[in-house]
Every structure is written in structure tokens, then in C-alpha cells.
BARO-164598 format. One record per residue (C-alpha): x, y, z; residue in three letters. Coordinates in steps of 0.2 Angstrom, whole numbers, plus 2048, in hexadecimal, padded with zeros to 3 digits. Each point is the difference from the previous one (the first is absolute). Layout:
XYZALA
...
This chain:
D81D068D1MET
80A7F1805GLY
7FD7EE7FATYR
7F07F6805ASN
8097F0808PHE
7FC7F480CPHE
80A805810PRO
80E7F4804VAL
802800813ASP
8097F2805ARG
800805814GLU
7EE802801GLN
7F87F280CALA
7F07F87FFPHE
7F180B804LEU
7F87EF805PHE
8077EF804PRO
8027F77EFPRO
7F37F17FCSER
80A7F17F7LEU
7F17FE7F5LYS
8048117F8ASP
8107FA7FBTRP
7FC7F17F5VAL
7F07FE7F5PRO
7F37F4805GLU
8057F67F1ASN
8127FE804ASP
8057ED801PRO
807803812VAL
7EE801807TRP
7FC7F07F8PHE
80F7F7808VAL
7FB809811ILE
7EE7FA7FEASP
8057EE7FBSER
80D7FC80EVAL
7F180780CALA
7F67F27FBGLY
80C7F3803MET
8017F580FASP
811807809LEU
7FE7F5810THR
8117F77FBALA
809811802PHE
7F8807810TYR
8047EF80BTHR
812804800LYS
7FC812809TYR
7FC803813ARG
7ED803801ALA
802808812ASP
8068107F9GLY
811800807THR
8127FF7FAGLY
80780A7F1ALA
7F68097F4THR
7FE7F57EEALA
7F88067F1TYR
7F07F87FBASP
8017F17F7PRO
7F28047F4SER
80A8107FBMET
8107F47FFMET
7F77F57F4VAL
7F980E7F6THR
8118087FFLEU
8097F07FALEU
7F17FB7F4ILE
8018117F8TYR
8138017FFALA
7FF7ED7F6TYR
7F38087F5CYS
80C80B7FAHIS
8107F6800GLY
80880780FGLU
8067F380DARG
80E808808SER
7FB806811SER
80C80E7FFARG
7F78067F0LYS
7EF7FE807ILE
807809810GLU
80580F7F3TRP
7F08007F7LEU
7F7801810CYS
806812801GLY
8008057EFARG
7F07F87F6ASP
7F0806805VAL
7F77EE7FFALA
80C7F980BPHE
7FD80E80DARG
7EE7FD7FEVAL
8027ED805ILE
80C80580ETHR
7F580E807ALA
80E80B800ASN
80C7F5808ARG
8117FA7F9ILE
8057EE806PRO
8117FD801ASP
8077F17F4HIS
8067F780ETHR
7EE7FF806SER
7FA7FB7EFILE
80D7F57FECYS
7FC7F8811ARG
7ED7FE7FCPHE
8037F87F1ARG
80C7F3809SER
7F47FD80FASN
7F27FC7F5HIS
8057F57F2GLU
7F27F3800GLU
7F380F803ALA
8068097F2LEU
8017F17F4GLY
7EE7FD806GLY
7FA8107F8LEU
8017F87F0PHE
7F07F6804VAL
7F880F807ASP
80180A7EEVAL
7FC7F07F8LEU
7F080080AARG
7FD8147FALEU
8027FA7EECYS
7F47F1801ALA
7F380C807LYS
80380B7F1ALA
7FE7F17F5LYS
8108017FBLEU
8057EE804VAL
7FB7F47F1ARG
8077EF800LEU
7FA7F97EFGLY
8138017FCLEU
80F80380AVAL
8127FE7FBALA
8107FC80BLEU
8118057FDASP
81080580AGLY
80E80C7FFTHR
811801806LYS
80380F80DMET
810806807LYS
8037FE812ALA
80980E80BASP
8107F67FEALA
80E7FF7F3ALA
8067F07F7LEU
813804805ASP
7F87FE812ALA
7FF7EE7FEASN
80D7F5808ARG
8057EE802THR
8007F580FGLU
814800800GLU
8008137FDSER
7F480380DILE
8097F580EVAL
8118097F9ALA
7F8811803GLU
7FA7FC811VAL
8117FA806ARG
8088107F8THR
7F380B80BMET
8047F580FPHE
8128037FDARG
7FE8137FFGLU
7F6801810ALA
80C7F6809ASP
80F80B7F9THR
7F4810805VAL
7FC7F9812ASP
8127FE803GLU
80680F7FBGLU
7F180880AGLU
8067F680FASP
8138067FEARG
7F88137FFLEU
7F380080DTYR
8047F180CGLY
7F07FD80CASP
7F98117FBARG
7F18017F5ARG
80880E7F3GLY
7F980A7F2ASP
7EF7F77F6GLU
8057F37F2LEU
8048067EFPRO
7F07FE7F5GLU
8057F27F5ASP
8017F5810LEU
7EF806806ARG
7F77F87F1THR
80A7F1801ARG
7F47F580ALYS
7F28037F3GLY
80C7FB7F2ARG
8057F0809LEU
7EE7FB802GLU
7FC8027EFARG
8107F67FALEU
7FA7F380CALA
7EE7FF7F9GLN
8077FF7EFCYS
80B7F0806ARG
7F07F8808VAL
7F88037EFGLN
80C7FA7F5LEU
8017F0809ALA
7EF7FE800LYS
7FF8027EDGLU
8107F47FELYS
7F67F380AALA
7F08017F5GLU
80B8007F2ALA
8087EF804ALA
7ED7F9804ALA
7FA8057F1LYS
80E7F97F5GLN
8007EF80AGLN
7EE7FE7FDALA
8028017EFLYS
80E7F3801LEU
7F37F480BASP
7F28047F3LYS
80B7FA7F2ARG
8057F1808ALA
7EE7FA805GLU
7FB8037EDGLU
80E7F67F9GLU
7FC7F280CLYS
7EF8007FBGLU
8028007EETHR
8107F4801GLY
80880D7F3LYS
80D80F802LYS
7F78107FELYS
80880A7F0ARG
808811802GLY
80F80880EARG
7FE7F6811LYS
7FE80F80DPRO
80F803809LYS
8017FB815PRO
7FE80E80APRO
81080A804GLY
8077FC7EFALA
7FE8107F8LYS
80C80C807LYS
7FF80E7F3ASP
7F480B805ASP
7FF803812PRO
7EF806809PRO
802814804LYS
7F780B80CALA
7FC8127FFASN
807809811VAL
7F58107FDTHR
7F07F77FDASP
8037EC804PRO
7EC7FD7FCGLU
8038067EESER
8067F57F0ARG
80A8027F0ILE
7F38017F2MET
8018007EFLYS
7F780F7F7ALA
7FE8067EFARG
80E80E804SER
80B7F2807GLY
8037F7811TYR
7FA80B810ILE
7FE7FE812GLN
7EE801804GLY
7EF7F5802TYR
7F27FB7F5ASN
7F080A801GLY
7F17F77FCGLN
7EF8087FCILE
7EF7F97F9VAL
7F680D7F6VAL
7EE8017F8THR
7FB8087F0GLU
7FD810808ASP
814800806GLN
7FA7FF811ILE
80D7F580AVAL
7F77F280BILE
8107F7807ALA
810807804ALA
8107F5806GLU
814801800VAL
8087F0802THR
8157FA7FFGLN
7FD7F57F1GLU
8068067F1ALA
7F67F47F5ASN
7ED8037FEASP
7FC7EC7FEVAL
7FB7FE814ARG
7F680F802GLN
7F07FC7F5LEU
7F87F780FGLU
80380C80EPRO
7FB80F7F6MET
7EF7F77FAVAL
7FD7FC812GLU
805813806LEU
7F58077F1ALA
7F07F6807ARG
803804812GLN
8018127FCASN
7F28017F5VAL
7F57F680CARG
80380D80DALA
7FB80E7F6VAL
7F07FA7F5MET
7F17F6801LYS
8017ED801ASP
7F87FE7F0GLY
80B80C7F5ALA
8117FB806CYS
8037F27F5GLU
80E8047F4ILE
7FD7FB7ECGLY
80F7FF7F7ALA
8127FF806PHE
80E8067F5LEU
8137FE802THR
80F7FF7F5ASP
80C7F27FEALA
809803810GLY
7F37F7809TYR
7FE7F17F6TRP
8047EF807SER
7F87F0801ASP
7FB801813ALA
7F98117FDASN
7F67F97F0ALA
7FA7F380DALA
7FB80D80DTYR
7F88097F2ALA
7F37F27FALYS
7F6802811ASP
805810807ALA
7EF8077F9GLY
80680F7F4PRO
8047FD7EDASP
811800800PHE
80A8077F1HIS
8127FD803ILE
80C8037F1ALA
80C7F27FDTHR
80E8097F7THR
807812802LYS
7F480E7F9ASP
8088037F0TRP
7FF7EE7FBLYS
7EE800806GLN
7FB80F7F5ARG
8087F87F2LYS
7F77F0802ALA
7F080A802ALA
80380A7F0ARG
8067F07F5ASP
7F77F2806ALA
7ED7FD7FCPRO
7F47FC80DPRO
7FE7EE805PRO
7F17F77F9ARG
7F97EF807GLY
7FF7F780FARG
80E80180DILE
80A7EF7FFPRO
7FE7F4810LYS
8127FE801ASP
8078127FEILE
80B80780ESER
7FE80D80BALA
80B80B7F8ARG
7FA7FD7EEASP
7ED802807ARG
805811807MET
8098067EFGLU
7EF7FA7F7ARG
7F680980CLYS
80A8107FCLEU
7FF7FE7EFLEU
7EC8017FFTHR
7F980F7FCLYS
7F8802812ALA
8127FC806GLY
80880D7F5ARG
7F480E805ALA
8027FD812LYS
8137FF7FFTYR
80280F7F6ARG
7F680980EALA
8117FD80CARG
80980D7F8GLY
7F480E805ARG
7FD7FB811THR
80F7FB80BVAL
80E8077F4GLU
7FC811800PRO
7FF800813VAL
8107FC801PHE
80580F7F4GLY
7F580D80CGLN
8077FA811VAL
8117FF7FBLYS
80480C7F3SER
7F380E801ALA
7FE7FE813GLY
8137FE802GLY
7FE7F180CPHE
80D7F47F9ASP
80A7FC810ARG
7FC7FE812PHE
80580C80CSER
7FF7F5810ARG
8097EF803ARG
7FB7EF805GLY
7F17F67F8LEU
7F480480BGLU
8048137FEALA
8007FE7EDCYS
7EF7F8800ARG
7F880E80ASER
80980C7F5GLU
7F77F77F0TRP
7F17FE806ARG
7FE812807LEU
8058087EEASN
7F57F37F7LEU
7F280780CALA
8048127FBALA
8007FA7EDPHE
7EF7F9803ASN
7FA810808LEU
80480A7F2GLN
7F77F57F4LYS
7F180380CLEU
801812800TRP
8018017ECARG
7F17F4800HIS
7F780C80CGLU
8048117F5LEU
7FA7F67F0LYS
7EF7FC809GLU
7FE812806ALA
8038067EFALA
7F37F27F9LYS
7F480680DCYS
8028127FCGLY
7FF7FD7EFGLN
7EE7F6803ALA
7FA80E80AALA
80280D7F3VAL
7F97F47F3SER
7F17FE80CARG
7FD812802ALA
8008027EELYS
7F47F37FDLYS
7F480980EASP
8038117F7LEU
7FB7F97F1LEU
7F17F6805ARG
7F9810809GLY
80480A7F2PHE
7F77F37F4ARG
7F080080DTHR
7FF8147FEILE
7FF7FF7EDARG
7F37F3800GLU
7F680980DARG
8018117F4ILE
7FC7F57F2SER
7F07FA807ASN
7FB812807ALA
8018077EEPHE
7FA7F17F6SER
7EE807800THR
8068127FATHR
80B7FB7F0GLY
8137FF7FFPRO
807810804HIS
8117FA803PHE
80C7F07F8THR
8037F380DLEU
8117F77FFHIS
8077F380BPRO
80C80B80CASN
7FA8117FCARG
7F180C7FBPHE
80280C7EFVAL
7F280D801PHE
7F98077EFPRO
């Protein structure tokens, strides 16, 4: 007798057409993403396609949106890797209905629908609000430095850009003279590869020069404003101000401005690991780690991002929630957002702001060592002292302590666990779209886990109800039997949950 094994026949074709629903279990997250996208308003995507049925056949936008969101949920942002997964991964094949979009189509779709893809963030937030995941009693704001798709070595000063442009023109003139000598009036062969892309490089260098000139003019105007303000204050008081007088515009020559020729809109920023070429990603997060606002800025400092992020969070919340439940309770930020201007804004903005005035380790040390303040708040206290006093109260300490379990873990999950520590696209608008799409996928994963927990609770509740119904029916039967034999005497012993006959 031979072995009793399942046959392994890789040449056997399907006897019946296969169903995609048989490939992936019904409770797989891919079906959740498909159903979520089906409930979104994708009109902004369809408006860019012809509705008369003519032209080249395109991939359905709903399928492409589902593909990108599912790929971002799994940390895959490379269009080539997504194309490879569409041919190898069963879940991706379910999304594409057994088609394999090429990486060029995926990349082009992402580029042509930047604004619409960024708008999916609000659509996913609306789904989270329906599941009652958007609780606004306490939210936290923070920023993180994200690497751009550019290197620090690609930064150039204005002088170096001018010299490089001149060199390129000289090289082009030399090549033209050589070709004129070889071919005369004839066309000849195609230009070499390095000359074919020179026009694009020149355009990018010209863009950098315009940016540097603009930054130089803004810096000069800012420095002149400081001088004018100082002179006006000295004129009003009749006394010279203490401290070093600001230098006039153009006096400082040791640190010339630079621009990046790879991504001119990116900036040099200081991160924990050192200086990087990148952007500043901002998020507002709830206690349940649901991101309710996301933005990307070129400014390395967070101090001017408080008011815009508060207003953006309010705008998003009003778009997805009812009017009575869209007010933010407490708003937490670290010391990077402290300034007198922000303190004045927080006074009348609405939420209960808790803005740290010193670095986090100093704030934690003060909370451990200093006793809670007592008595009335002095009338002549400054805005900074008032905020420090507020953070040292018992309520202030408890609220600010919650910041460490709201916004900080989100950065760890997105950047470390999700592998999204740098942008794959170039330009501020493209990076903003990528940032919001990635955080939309992050919120969708939170919603998926929440639905799993709710389903488990419903299952446990159903089992509990079944047990209670069974026990109730058992006790009813026991009572009826007991009443029937009450006139003839006890022939058996009654226990709470079972019968014991003599």
C-alpha cells in the first residue's frame, strides 16, 4: 500500500471559476478597507476622468484608493513594491480583482490626485466619529521632523548655483560647437543622456535662486523691523535699551542662505539624531490616539503652529461631528509652542490650554519636586508664571501627564512601527498629501481594531445571554417539578442547578 497523501498537481486547472471571497476570510482587514472606501465620497477623483466612455481605459479610482490605503496600512509606499504585491499577495489581488496595475499608473494616480488623497483624512475621521472614537475631552498637539526625499549635500548657496549654471552653459556651448563641426546643418544623432535632462536641472536651479532671493529680502525686512522697533522704544522712553543692538541688514556674512536643488521646498532642520533635510509634520491627537488634524510645514520651529493647528482641528471636527459634540475640552502642548502671543491667543480661544513653558524633563522635575500652589492667583502675575502655576496644580499635572500616552506613542507607531520616517515624494503639497494619507490609514487601523474589540464584546455578551436564558429555563422547570410533587412528598432532593434522586 502507498502513502495516503493529498495529491500535489500544480498543472491542474480550476474546474470552476474561482471566487475572490474564497481566497481571503470574511473577517480579514482587506474587506474592512474595501467596505470603508465604498462608503466614502470619491467624487473628487472621478471628476478628472471623461464620462462619455471614450479614451484609453483607466483603472477605477475606487480600486486605486483602496489599493493605496491598504498598502499604507502595511507600511508599503513604493509604487514598484505595490505593483509586485499585486501579483504575489492574495489580499492585494482581491483589491485589484486579479489585475496588476503597473507602478507608473500607481505613481501617476498619486500625483494627479494629491488634494483628493489628502482629503481622505477627513472621510476616515468621519468613520471614526460614527464609531464614537473621536472624544474631544482632551487632545494633544506635537510636531516631528520628517526627512525629505533629498540629501543635505544637495544644498547650494546662491554663488555656487550661479557658478554651476555658468559651468553648465559653457559645457553646452562646447558641445554645440563640437556638434556643429561634426554635423554642420544636418541633424545627426540624438543628444547624450546628460544633455537631455539639462533643461530640467536648469529650471530647478533657477527656482532655487528665486527662493534664495525671496528669503534674503524677508530676512532683511525682518532685521530692519527689529531696528525700527528698538529705535521707536528708545524714543518713547528717552533711554537706550540694554543689550546688544541688532546689526543692520546685510551686515552678517558668515552664514549665507542655502537651497536644496533636489527638493527646493524642503528645509534644513534639527532633529534628535542631528541635522536633516526635511519638513515639520504636525498632528493633533485624542486620548484614544485618533489623529483629528494633520499638517506639514517648512518651519522648523513649532511656535507659530499652535493657532493654525487648533483651527484645523476645529474645522475637521465640525465636518464630521454634530454641533453639540465638537467642542475641544483641554488642549496640551510642549514647550515648543510657548510664546506670549500664543498665551494671549489661548486666553480667548475656547479650550483649556496647558502649554509647557520649559523642556519636558524640567517640567516633570518641577511636577515631582514643587508642591501644588495654594491661595489666590496674584493679580500682577505674568502670563508665563500663570501658566506654570496652572501646570503645577493637581488638575494641571494630571492633564499634562496624559500627553505622554496620546501624541508621543502615535509618532512611534507611525515612524518606527510603520516605517514612515521619510517622505517618498518631493514638494510641500506632495508631502502634505502623503502625510495625511498615511495618517488616514493609521486612523483606519485604529477603527479596525476597535471594531474587532466591539465584535468580541458582542460575542461574549451573546454567550452570556444564552447562559442566562438556559439557566432561567432550567430553574423554571425545577420549580414546576417541585410544585407537582409538593402534595405527594419529597421523592428527590432539589439543588440550585441540578436534581439528585434518592
